[in-house]
C-alpha positions in Angstrom: -29.5 28.9 -60.7 -32.3 28.7 -63.2 -32.1 32.7 -63.4 -28.6 32.4 -65.2 -30.5 30.8 -68.0 -32.8 33.5 -68.3 -33.8 34.1 -72.3 -33.7 37.5 -71.9 -30.9 38.8 -69.8 -28.4 35.9 -69.5 -25.3 36.0 -67.5 -23.1 37.1 -70.2 -25.5 40.1 -70.9 -25.3 41.0 -67.3 -21.6 40.8 -67.3 -21.0 42.8 -70.7 -23.7 45.5 -69.4 -21.4 45.9 -66.2 -18.5 46.1 -68.1 -19.8 48.4 -70.5 -21.6 51.0 -68.1 -19.6 51.1 -65.1 -16.3 52.3 -64.8 -15.6 49.3 -62.2 -16.7 46.9 -64.7 -14.6 47.6 -67.2 -12.2 46.5 -64.9 -13.8 43.3 -64.1 -11.5 40.1 -63.8 -12.7 36.9 -62.3 -10.4 38.0 -59.1 -11.7 41.3 -59.3 -14.1 42.6 -56.3 -17.0 45.4 -56.9 -16.2 48.0 -53.7 -18.5 51.0 -55.1 -20.9 51.4 -58.2 -22.3 54.9 -58.8 -25.9 54.8 -57.5 -27.0 56.4 -60.8 -26.3 53.3 -62.4 -28.5 51.1 -59.9 -30.7 52.3 -56.7 -29.4 49.3 -55.0 -25.9 51.1 -54.5 -27.0 54.3 -53.0 -25.8 55.0 -49.6 -28.7 54.6 -46.7 -28.6 58.7 -46.2 -30.0 59.1 -49.8 -32.5 56.1 -50.1 -34.3 57.5 -46.8 -35.6 60.0 -49.4 -36.8 57.7 -52.0 -40.7 58.1 -52.9 -43.1 55.5 -52.8 -41.6 52.8 -54.8 -43.2 49.6 -56.6 -40.9 46.7 -56.9 -42.3 44.1 -59.7 -40.1 41.4 -60.4 -40.5 37.8 -61.9 -39.8 35.0 -60.5 -36.8 33.7 -62.5 -35.7 37.2 -62.6 -32.1 37.2 -62.7 -32.2 40.6 -60.1 -34.7 38.7 -58.1 -32.7 38.6 -54.8 -31.3 41.9 -55.4 -35.0 42.9 -55.9 -36.0 41.7 -52.5 -32.8 42.8 -50.9 -33.6 46.2 -52.0 -37.6 46.0 -50.9 -36.5 45.3 -47.7 -33.8 47.8 -47.3 -36.3 50.4 -48.2 -38.6 49.4 -45.5 -35.8 49.1 -42.9 -35.3 52.9 -43.9 -39.2 53.9 -43.4 -39.7 54.4 -47.3 -43.2 53.3 -48.4 -42.1 50.1 -50.7 -44.6 47.3 -52.1 -42.8 43.8 -53.5 -44.6 42.0 -56.1 -43.1 38.8 -57.3 -44.5 37.2 -60.3 -43.2 33.3 -60.0 -43.1 31.9 -63.5 -42.0 35.5 -65.2 -38.4 36.0 -66.3 -36.6 39.5 -66.7 -38.7 42.5 -68.3 -41.4 40.2 -68.8 -44.0 43.7 -69.2 -44.2 43.6 -72.7 -45.8 40.3 -72.5 -48.8 41.3 -71.2 -50.7 40.9 -74.7 -50.3 37.1 -74.5 -49.4 35.9 -70.8 -51.9 36.4 -67.9 -49.5 36.3 -65.2 -47.8 39.1 -67.0 -50.8 41.3 -67.9 -51.9 40.9 -63.9 -48.4 42.4 -63.4 -49.0 44.9 -66.1 -52.2 45.8 -64.5 -50.7 46.3 -60.8 -47.7 48.4 -61.9 -50.4 50.6 -64.0 -52.6 51.1 -61.1 -49.8 51.7 -58.6 -48.4 54.8 -60.8 -51.7 56.0 -60.7 -52.2 55.9 -57.0 -49.1 58.4 -56.9 -50.1 60.3 -59.5 -53.5 61.2 -58.0 -51.7 61.8 -54.7 -52.2 65.4 -53.4 -49.1 67.6 -53.8 -47.9 65.5 -56.7 -45.5 67.2 -59.2 -45.4 65.0 -62.1 -45.5 65.5 -65.9 -49.6 66.9 -65.6 -48.2 70.2 -63.0 -44.8 70.3 -65.7 -47.5 70.8 -68.5 -49.8 73.0 -67.3 -47.0 75.4 -65.8 -45.2 75.5 -69.2 -48.6 76.0 -71.2 -49.7 79.0 -68.4 -46.2 80.8 -68.7 -46.5 80.4 -72.6 -49.9 82.2 -72.3 -51.7 79.2 -73.7 
């Protein structure tokens, strides 16, 4: 229940975002139920047939984040589907804690772990990322 009082993502802001960014959300009332949300809004809503093709995934979430349960469920779902996934829960941190890395040791640790994961993915053979795109664009332009 403590996560409902998250200073960065309080329940009211979550509901406002749902109503603002989703077609179903604009029709929400206290008695309405969600039957479908576009997976492009959140991959949590994607069908298993889509999630089976997900890349290696690193989920970093605060223990006080209102989206903690969804993060744990999504990680378990990816793992069940055979996707390489890793979940890190930082117990004392709220939602959107990564910018706090300069002043909070746990946030610094989370940022370091996230950077390590991104670096490990970019170093994999066959990775087609921004570096490959930039080199391809330069080569095709004769630079």
